N, C-alpha and C positions, 0 to 999 in steps of 0.2 A: 655515536652521540646518544646520550641518555634520552629516553622518551619524555622526560620532564621538560626538556628544551624544545620539543617538537609541538607545534600547535596543530591540533587535529580538528578538522571540520567534519562533523558527523551528521549526515543526512539520514534521519530516522524514519523517513516515509511521511505519512502513513500510506497504506495501500489505497489504490484507486484515486490517487491525487497527482497523477502524471509521473510517478516514480520511474516506471519503465522507460518512458521517453527521456527523462533526465539521465538515467543510468546508461542507456544504450546510445543516445544521440547527442548528448550535451557534455556530460562529465568526461568522456574519453578525449574530447577535443580541447580541454582546458590546458592552458600553459601557466607557468609560475606556481604550479601546485602538482603534487603527485596524487593520482587517483587510484585507490584500491577498489577494484570492481566487486560487486556483490557476490560473484562466484567464488571469490577468495576470502569471504568473510569467516569461514570456518577456521582459517589459519591467520586471522587478521592481526593478532599480536606478533606473530612471527614476521608477517609482511611489514609491519610498522618498524620492527627492528632492522630490517634489511634496507630501508630507505634512508638516504642521506639528506634529503630535502627537509627543511624546517617546517614546511607547510604540507599537510596531508589531508586528503579528502576521502572519506569512507561513506558508502551508501548502503543502506539495508532497510527493507520494509518490515515494520512491526505492526501487529494487530493485538490479538489477545495476550501475546507474550511481551508486550511493551515494557512493563515494569521489570520483569525478570531480566530481559536482555539489556536494558539500560543499566540496571544494577550490576550485572555481570561485567559490562564494559567499564563502568565508572570505578569498579574495584581495582582495575589495572591502570586506567588512564583518566585523570580528572582535568588535565589541561585541554579541554575540549569546548568547541563552540558548536552546540547542537543546532541543527536546522530541521524544522518541521513544517510541512505543508498541510494545511487543513482545508476541509471541504464541508460545506453546510450539512448538518446532520441528516436531513431527509435525503439529500442527494447521495451522501456517503452511504447511507443505509441501502438505498435502492441499488446502487452499483455493487456493493458488497454482496447483497442477497442474490443478485443475478449471477455474480461470479461463483458463489458457492453452489447455487442450483446447477450451473453448468458443470461443476465438479462433483455432483452427486448428492448434494444436500436434499433431504427428503421432506423436510418440514415446511410449515407455513411461515408467514412473516412473523407471527407471534411466537413461533418456535425458535425463530432466529434472534429476535430481540423482544422480550416481554416487558412492557412498561409497567404493568400492574404488579406482578409478583417477582420480576427479575429472575426468572428461571430459564431464560432462553440460552441458545448457543453462545451468543454474545451477551455479556452483562452490561448494565447501564454504565458502569465505571469505564468500560471500553469505549464508550461514546462521550465520555466526559473529557473534552479537550483541554479545559482549564486545568484539570487534574494532571493531564500529561505534561502541560507546560510547567506545572509546579514540580513534577518529578524531575524534569530536565534541569530546572533551576536548582533543585536541592542535590542533584547528582554530580554536577560539573561546576568548574570554577567560573565559567563564562555564561552569561545569560543566553537563552535560546533565541535564534532568529526565527520569527514566526511569519510564514508566508501563506498565501491563499490560492487555492486551485482556480477560483474564478478569475484571478488576475492572470494566471498562466493561460487560461482559455481566451481571455479578452485581448491580451497583449503579450504573446509569448516572447517576443524579442525584449520588451521592457522587463519582463520577469527574469529572463536569463541574465540580462545586464545587472539586475539588482542582486541576484544570487552570486554573480561573479564579483561585484563590488564588495560584498560582505566578506569574501574570502581573499580578496586581493589577487584574484585570478583574471586571466584574459582569455578571449575566445574570438575566433573568426566566425562571425554570425553567418556569413555566406556559405560556410562549410556544413551548416546544420541541415539535416533532412527534416523538413516540417510536414511531409506527406503522411496522411493517416495510414496506420499499419493495417487495420481492418475495422469493419463496422461491428458494432455490438450485435450479439445474437438476439433475434427477435422473439416475440412472445411465443409464437408457435414452436420454435426450436426448443426454448426453455421448458415449455409445458410438456413437450415430448420427452425430453431427457428426465424431467422430474417424474413423469409417469413410469419410465423404465427403472428409475432409481428405487421405486417402491417394491420392485421385484428383484432387481440385481443391485448389489452393493457397488456403486460406481465411484465411491469416494477415493481420492488419492491417498494411498497408504502403502506401507512396506509390508509385503507378504513373506518375502524370502530374505534371510540374513545374507545369503551368498550374493555378492555384487552382480555377478553375471546373470543369475536367475532373476534378480531384482530388475535389471535392465530389460530382460526379455518380458517380464511382467509389465513394466511401464509401457513398453512398445505395444504389447497386446491390449493393454488397458486403454491407451490413447486411441488406437484404431477403433476399438469398440465404442468408446464415448463419442468420438468425432463422426463415426459412421451413423450413430443415432441422430446426432445433430443435423447431418445433411440428409438423412432419410426423411426427416420431417417435411422437407420441401415437397415430397410426393404424397403426403398424407392429406386426405380431404378435410376441409375446414370444418365440416359439420360434426366431426368427431371431438372437437374441442369445445370446452365451456367458454361462454362469452365473458365470464368473470375474469377480470384482469389478474395477472400473476401477482401484482402488488397493488393492494387496495389504495387508491389515492387518498382516501380519508385517513388511513393509517399513517401515510406519509405526512399529512398535515398534523396529525397528532404528535408524531415524532418531532416535527419542526417546532411546534408550540412547546412541547415538553422541554426541549433543549435550547429554547430561545435565549434564556438568561446566560447560559454557557457560551452560546455563539456570540452574543453581544459583548461578553467579557473578553473573548478572544480578539474580536475586532478592535476593542478598546486597547488591548495590549499592543496590537500593531501600531495604533495611532500614537503611542507614547514612546515608541522605539526611535 
């Protein structure tokens, strides 16, 4: 069957909006639709060709590469209903920053996102959610389904039913594992690994072209990083600055800066 007759539902993330929960605990349980898991995304076009079902679900998280990856996919498939889950900008920033610090980011919050000069690791356009909605609107034949992380947190069952309804899929709610996977890393742990990151390059990266050597490197790298995180439990508290990892005033500044964008996203939801 030609891909033009297949209707694809494309969950594009974004990160830190419950994507892992959906990808691992919800989407594999869906019926009436074929799910291509994120681990097969590198060969996604081949996977689409192999499926006989008319309805297909794909899930992949995008951050800074959002426009490039959406453009790459839409150049091959336009009969797509994109699904995006959004999180209020200050909460999204805080969660992303903690994630990147855990993975070796050395900089301050302003190195991560600089509202004044836009010279941070993330650019302001990466936090412009209305822009992302517009990219999806302009890239695919179907309007995007816009959902919100706070709805998932407040009523996960209602959220899952809503996402199933939009795809014409079904699920046995009783089969879903709603238990928390793990708690977030605390300030002490993140400050510890950030301190080590200024001496050692702890960022996830490819060092060896050889796949086997790369696998060994990832194993060694993970042991080293997680060893540091758990070593922090034994470090005396007086060694740490009382200054918070993320300045609450900067979070308020981010919230205020993107308020118009957030309000427009909420309004988009209301007219769907």
